[in-house]
C-alpha positions in Angstrom: 144.5 165.6 217.6 146.7 163.0 215.7 144.4 159.8 216.9 141.1 161.0 215.6 142.7 161.5 212.7 144.5 158.5 211.5 144.1 155.4 214.2 141.2 153.3 215.5 140.2 154.2 219.7 140.7 158.1 220.5 142.7 159.1 223.6 140.0 158.4 226.7 140.4 161.9 227.7 138.7 163.2 224.6 135.6 160.8 225.2 135.5 161.9 228.9 135.7 165.8 228.2 132.5 165.2 226.0 131.0 163.4 228.5 131.4 166.4 231.1 130.6 168.8 228.5 127.4 166.6 227.7 125.0 168.5 229.9 126.2 172.2 228.6 125.8 171.1 225.0 122.5 169.4 225.8 121.7 172.7 227.7 122.6 174.8 224.9 121.1 173.0 222.0 117.7 172.8 223.4 118.3 177.1 224.0 119.2 177.1 220.4 116.6 174.8 219.2 113.6 176.4 220.6 114.7 179.4 219.1 114.5 178.0 215.5 111.0 177.8 214.1 109.5 174.9 214.0 108.6 173.0 210.3 106.7 170.1 211.7 105.2 168.4 214.6 107.9 166.0 214.0 110.4 169.0 214.3 109.1 170.5 217.8 111.8 171.1 220.2 110.2 168.7 223.0 110.3 165.8 220.3 114.0 166.7 219.1 115.7 167.0 222.6 114.9 163.1 223.1 117.2 162.6 220.6 119.9 164.6 222.1 121.8 162.0 224.2 121.7 159.0 221.4 123.3 161.7 218.7 126.0 162.7 221.5 126.3 158.8 222.0 126.9 158.2 218.7 129.7 160.7 218.0 131.4 158.8 221.1 130.8 155.7 219.2 132.3 156.9 216.1 135.4 158.3 217.3 136.2 155.4 219.6 135.8 152.8 216.6 136.5 154.5 213.6 139.3 156.7 212.2 137.8 159.9 210.4 139.2 158.6 207.0 137.6 155.3 207.2 134.2 157.2 208.6 134.2 159.6 205.2 135.3 156.7 202.8 132.4 154.6 204.0 129.8 158.0 203.9 131.4 160.6 201.6 131.1 163.9 203.4 129.9 167.1 202.4 130.7 169.9 204.5 128.7 172.2 203.0 125.8 173.8 205.1 123.2 170.6 206.0 120.1 172.8 204.6 122.1 171.5 201.2 121.1 167.9 201.8 117.5 168.5 201.4 115.6 169.5 198.4 112.4 170.7 200.0 113.8 172.0 203.1 111.2 170.8 205.9 113.3 168.1 206.8 113.0 168.4 211.3 116.4 167.1 211.2 117.5 170.1 209.1 117.2 172.7 212.7 117.9 169.5 215.0 121.5 169.0 213.7 122.0 172.7 212.5 121.7 174.2 215.9 123.4 171.0 217.4 126.4 171.9 215.3 126.5 174.9 217.1 126.2 174.1 220.5 129.2 171.3 220.0 131.4 174.0 218.8 130.9 176.3 221.3 131.7 173.8 223.9 134.4 172.0 222.2 136.5 175.1 221.2 136.7 175.4 225.2 138.2 172.2 225.6 139.9 171.4 222.7 142.9 172.4 220.3 141.5 173.4 217.1 142.5 170.2 215.0 140.6 168.1 218.2 137.6 170.5 217.7 137.4 170.1 213.3 138.0 166.4 213.5 134.9 166.3 216.4 132.7 168.2 214.4 133.2 166.5 211.0 132.5 163.2 212.5 129.2 165.0 213.7 128.4 166.3 210.5 128.7 162.8 208.7 126.1 161.7 211.5 123.8 164.6 210.6 124.3 164.1 206.7 123.4 160.5 206.9 120.1 161.1 209.1 119.0 163.9 207.1 119.9 162.0 204.2 118.1 159.0 205.0 114.7 160.9 206.4 114.8 162.9 203.0 114.9 159.3 200.9 111.3 159.1 202.0 110.5 162.6 201.7 106.5 163.1 200.4 107.6 166.6 199.4 110.0 166.3 196.5 112.0 168.8 195.1 109.5 171.5 195.5 111.8 174.0 196.5 112.6 175.9 193.1 116.0 177.6 194.3 117.7 174.8 195.4 120.9 173.9 193.8 119.8 170.6 192.4 116.1 171.3 191.6 116.9 174.3 189.2 119.7 172.1 187.2 117.0 170.0 187.0 114.1 172.2 185.9 116.4 174.4 183.5 118.4 171.5 181.5 121.5 172.9 179.0 120.8 173.0 175.5 
């Protein structure tokens, strides 16, 4: 959908469809989240499910008030797996946002054409990346994963 990519104020029918999908997204997201290992008490599914409505609201707000281009310019997005944004891989938001992306993709693909679906998922990914990086900024377990690409380059300097 060109409106998501180029202009502010996406068609209200897109937002209405997302709202109709909200219960199914949350149900599937919760099931996926519960199937993942819990990394910490903050990552417990019962704790994280309380964030789902706010996360969906943020995506809707972003789609409604910003162009995809302006969002990416303000916060460059790396369309890589979300785990790549966390050095220690213990951020409780990793599983939360990864499972949310799966649930969102499953629901959106049934209702939207491919460009609209990918645009909405990109908006979600931008939000997820911002939240993960914010929590990682205060991490107490910096650089403990030697296999992480950034850690590997930091510990093996070139001569």
